[in-house]
C-alpha positions in Angstrom: -80.4 12.9 -28.1 -79.1 12.1 -31.5 -78.4 15.2 -33.5 -76.9 13.4 -36.5 -78.3 14.1 -40.0 -80.5 11.5 -41.6 -79.3 9.6 -44.6 -81.0 11.9 -47.2 -79.7 15.0 -45.6 -76.1 13.6 -45.4 -76.4 12.6 -49.1 -77.4 16.2 -50.1 -74.7 17.6 -47.8 -72.0 15.5 -49.4 -73.2 16.4 -52.9 -73.3 20.1 -52.0 -69.8 20.0 -50.6 -68.5 18.2 -53.7 -70.3 20.7 -56.0 -68.7 23.6 -54.2 -65.2 22.1 -54.3 -65.3 20.8 -57.9 -67.4 23.3 -59.8 -68.3 26.5 -57.9 -65.0 27.4 -56.3 -62.9 26.7 -59.5 -65.4 28.9 -61.5 -65.0 32.0 -59.5 -62.4 33.7 -61.6 -64.3 32.7 -64.8 -67.4 34.3 -63.4 -65.6 37.5 -62.6 -64.0 37.6 -66.0 -67.4 37.1 -67.8 -69.0 39.8 -65.7 -66.2 42.2 -66.4 -66.6 41.6 -70.1 -70.4 42.3 -70.1 -71.8 45.5 -71.4 -74.3 45.5 -68.6 -72.6 44.3 -65.4 -76.0 44.2 -63.7 -76.9 41.3 -65.9 -74.4 39.1 -64.0 -77.1 36.4 -63.5 -76.8 35.7 -67.3 -73.1 34.8 -67.1 -72.5 31.6 -69.1 -70.6 30.0 -66.3 -73.6 30.5 -64.0 -75.8 28.7 -66.6 -73.5 25.7 -66.4 -73.4 25.7 -62.6 -77.2 26.0 -62.3 -77.5 23.0 -64.7 -75.1 21.0 -62.5 -76.9 21.9 -59.3 -80.2 20.9 -60.9 -78.8 17.6 -62.1 -77.7 16.9 -58.5 -81.1 17.8 -57.0 -79.6 20.8 -55.3 -81.5 23.5 -57.1 -84.2 25.1 -55.0 -83.8 22.3 -52.5 -86.1 24.2 -50.1 -89.1 23.8 -52.4 -91.1 20.6 -52.3 -92.1 18.5 -55.3 -91.2 19.1 -58.9 -90.2 22.7 -58.4 -87.5 21.8 -55.9 -85.6 18.9 -54.5 
């Protein structure tokens, strides 16, 4: 049996690993700093750095990858 990923899955995997290494992991401290500066810490989903990370994920086709069609990958 061949358990290897197909070409599309491997593309997405490589893109995700790159996104994690080049954008998400370096932004962790910025995220914590922005949340600490918020009046309402429960509004963490509105942190500016998250808006940028979401945009990058969407540009790479990684946002809501589990959804079919226009609403996902």
